[in-house]
C-alpha positions, -999 to 999 in steps of 0.1 A, spaced: -186 290 452 -201 269 483 -218 298 499 -226 306 537 -257 326 552 -247 338 591 -285 349 606 -298 354 637 -316 382 655 -296 418 662 -266 417 688 -260 378 688 -223 379 677 -229 372 637 -205 399 627 -181 383 652 -182 348 636 -179 367 601 -149 381 610 -135 349 626 -144 330 594 -130 351 569 -95 360 590 -95 398 595 -118 426 609 -136 436 580 -173 434 599 -177 465 624 -183 450 654 -200 465 687 -222 462 715 -250 481 700 -276 460 688 -282 462 647 -248 474 639 -248 455 603 -275 470 580 -261 456 544 -252 426 535 -213 416 537 -193 387 513 -161 379 517 -142 348 510 -138 325 541 -120 290 549 -118 268 581 -91 241 576 -92 233 541 -126 245 537 -129 275 513 -162 292 506 -178 324 509 -195 338 541 -224 363 540 -228 384 571 -264 396 575 -287 423 596 -301 409 626 -336 394 622 -364 416 639 -400 419 634 -417 452 617 -439 463 590 -421 453 555 -419 494 550 -404 500 584 -358 495 591 -368 465 606 -387 453 576 -364 461 549 -334 445 569 -353 416 570 -358 411 534 -319 419 532 -312 394 552 -337 367 537 -321 379 499 -285 367 516 -304 335 524 -315 331 491 -281 332 476 -266 307 502 -263 269 502 -263 266 538 -279 289 566 -260 292 601 -290 305 625 -270 322 654 -284 326 689 -266 337 721 -264 309 747 -257 332 771 -285 354 774 -307 321 766 -337 325 742 -360 347 733 -392 354 718 -376 368 689 -353 338 685 -385 315 682 -397 344 661 -364 337 635 -368 303 639 -403 297 628 -395 321 597 -363 297 590 -387 267 591 -406 278 562 -372 281 540 -362 252 517 -322 261 529 -307 236 552 -298 256 585 -274 245 615 -279 258 645 -252 276 667 -250 290 702 -226 315 708 -212 327 735 -205 297 752 -172 302 767 -179 282 801 -194 252 810 -228 267 822 -232 282 789 -232 248 771 -257 238 796 -279 266 788 -273 260 748 -292 230 753 -326 245 753 -325 257 719 -337 224 711 -368 235 716 -364 256 683 -369 225 663 -337 228 642 -319 201 652 -289 202 678 -277 234 691 -233 236 681 -223 252 713 -191 279 700 -173 312 707 -167 331 679 -146 357 697 -127 330 712 -130 304 682 -137 274 703 -161 249 688 -142 254 655 -132 217 648 -172 211 653 -180 239 631 -160 226 601 -175 195 606 -209 205 600 -197 227 568 -179 197 552 -210 172 551 -231 203 534 -200 211 512 -189 199 479 -174 168 482 -140 183 467 -130 211 481 -117 242 465 -83 249 465 -67 277 482 -49 308 467 -13 301 468 -9 338 482 -41 358 502 -42 397 497 -23 416 523 -48 423 549 -61 464 558 -44 459 592 -11 445 580 -1 474 561 11 508 580 -9 540 574 22 556 554 22 528 530 -16 527 514 -19 499 495 -19 508 457 -23 472 436 -10 467 401 -36 482 377 -37 464 339 -67 459 320 -75 424 336 -75 439 365 -110 447 385 -107 488 393 -117 489 430 -142 519 430 -151 535 464 -184 558 466 -182 583 493 -201 613 502 -222 629 533 -245 606 550 -281 602 529 -266 621 498 -279 585 479 -243 564 477 -266 531 485 -293 540 459 -266 549 428 -247 515 438 -283 497 431 -289 515 403 -258 508 390 -259 469 394 -293 468 391 -302 451 420 -318 464 456 -285 447 468 -277 473 495 -302 488 522 -318 524 514 -344 547 529 -348 579 543 -329 576 574 -294 595 574 -264 568 585 -277 534 571 -247 524 556 -219 516 586 -197 488 568 -179 495 538 -194 470 516 -178 457 483 -195 444 457 -179 426 424 -197 437 387 -187 438 355 -199 465 330 -191 464 293 -163 443 296 -144 456 324 -146 446 359 -153 468 389 -151 460 427 -177 487 442 -172 496 478 -204 518 493 -192 535 523 -204 550 555 -215 585 554 -185 613 566 -197 639 588 -178 669 602 -156 654 631 -171 673 655 -204 657 648 -185 621 655 -194 618 688 -202 577 697 -178 552 693 -199 531 666 -196 559 641 -158 564 645 -157 527 636 -178 533 608 -159 563 595 -124 543 600 -134 519 579 -142 542 552 -111 556 551 -97 524 552 -114 514 520 -105 542 501 -67 538 511 -74 506 489 -95 521 461 -82 532 429 -109 558 423 -133 575 442 -169 589 433 -177 617 454 -214 616 453 -234 653 463 -269 657 467 -278 685 439 -302 703 464 -274 710 485 -240 710 463 -205 712 473 -211 718 511 -183 727 532 -176 686 542 -182 678 506 -150 699 501 -135 679 530 -140 645 516 -127 660 479 -92 668 498 -94 637 518 -93 616 487 -65 636 469 -42 636 498 -46 597 496 -39 601 462 -69 588 449 -87 592 413 -118 609 417 -152 616 397 -176 645 410 -213 629 409 -241 650 415 -267 633 422 -308 644 428 -300 662 392 -339 653 384 -349 682 415 -329 710 398 -350 735 382 -322 755 365 -297 729 354 -274 750 333 -269 775 359 -265 747 391 -238 733 369 -219 763 360 -217 773 401 -209 737 412 -177 742 382 -170 776 399 -169 764 433 -148 735 425 -125 754 406 -123 780 436 -126 758 466 -106 727 447 -78 743 429 -52 715 441 -78 690 413 -82 711 385 -98 695 358 -119 675 377 -147 651 360 -182 663 373 -213 637 362 -251 649 369 -274 621 373 -306 607 392 -300 577 413 -338 574 420 -347 577 384 -313 566 366 -308 597 343 -270 600 335 -260 571 354 -247 554 324 -223 586 320 -209 576 353 -187 545 344 -171 558 313 -158 591 335 -143 564 358 -121 547 333 -108 582 315 -97 595 349 -85 557 357 -63 557 328 -45 592 331 -41 580 368 -25 550 358 -3 568 333 33 568 327 56 595 312 86 589 293 120 608 309 129 627 279 90 638 270 93 651 306 122 670 299 111 685 269 80 698 285 101 711 316 126 732 292 92 748 275 79 755 312 110 774 322 108 796 288 71 800 294 81 812 331 117 817 343 124 807 375 125 831 406 155 847 420 160 835 454 182 859 475 214 859 455 210 829 436 185 823 409 165 790 413 180 761 382 152 733 372 176 706 361 162 674 356 126 656 360 116 620 360 87 601 369 90 575 396 61 559 396 22 564 389 -15 556 408 -11 587 414 18 602 392 43 609 406 80 626 398 110 640 412 126 673 401 160 681 406 173 718 411 197 737 427 181 750 458 171 736 495 137 721 489 122 742 515 138 773 498 115 770 462 88 792 462 52 771 464 37 796 439 63 781 412 57 745 423 22 752 415 28 767 382 51 739 371 25 712 387 -7 729 365 15 735 332 25 695 335 -10 687 343 -23 701 313 4 691 290 4 657 298 -35 653 297 -38 648 335 -69 668 344 -87 657 376 -56 638 387 -37 642 417 1 645 410 32 647 434 63 667 428 90 656 448 120 684 451 156 671 452 187 694 457 212 681 430 227 678 393 212 662 364 219 626 378 223 617 340 250 644 335 277 645 356 291 678 334 263 699 348 270 726 373 258 755 391 
């Protein structure tokens, strides 16, 4: 697919233009410079043109080992992928020495570069844009990414560089995140030919981006000792052993009390939104600081969203007594994550690569359980055996009677259990017993399951009475 990379110094509106071309608010936009750090990729469209668009980090000066240097390397790698580069400047602010530095850098590339002067909402801004001729990159095209002005001129430019036969648009685009109500998270059908959407979640600086880079075998995501490098949720398509994945690297989640800046709140919101649209999540935990309160809070969030989960214990190469450490971690999970018994745990080192090959097989196992459908006959045979093992309790003057169970959906496995009392009167401890028994009998270890209670008779046996 024809690919476009958007480049420029920080805070000139690259992410706003990216969102305009993609057609949704995928990249975080904020007044603070340097918000975008990883390359974001998505399918874009303008008129009948279809293309891939890459949002890059702002180009800045700095040594190769500095954050600015690593950001610059990521940006130039994005340009290498592209067929066309769009160099964006801020016409309202005027040219800066950094704009000239970026222009000199782009002159040395072999890619065609188009110069856009952004924030040209008024007549004066268009006049200011004319000074960009001095950059030596041709005529500056005035646009306003925020208000959509100048898109027809941009269309003409892309059309001149794109293949003569434009690619056809899909008949039906996927629903956008903002179009889905919060109480109805998307759960796409998952067949063998569908990519597994896998969100990588965890606290800041536990090695999430390093793990994604190791999995795909490329330094695709920005890494470093600075906590909180990832801000957007970055999706990467990838295939492993014939199975397609969409890996989503997310911003680190901190305690709510410590989330103060609006930018960080936006990053956290993007992470939660990515989780709603994922099939499964890998919770990355630092082996040197295992299972802190925030780790367990994130695990509970994944469970409440109904997603399959694998716990990846990173930096395992730094542990002196692995057997004792693993025993302690499993015990803490069993104690503090009782709502998800049997969760898969994989120990690995993203930096060294040890154990990483065990992660995706574990994800595959847990996703198969999460996607499982169980026949009604098998469920009711289990229910009768469970009732014989542990008789329902007496509630006041009436004994609780469990009559019938059926599965209504998978992803996660969800069941409706008919019984003779008001749902609020059924003791929680007995529902937990049934849930754990069902999980064990049907091989649903480590998978969130939901049991909804309804008062009523067996809907398939009208003769059943209280």
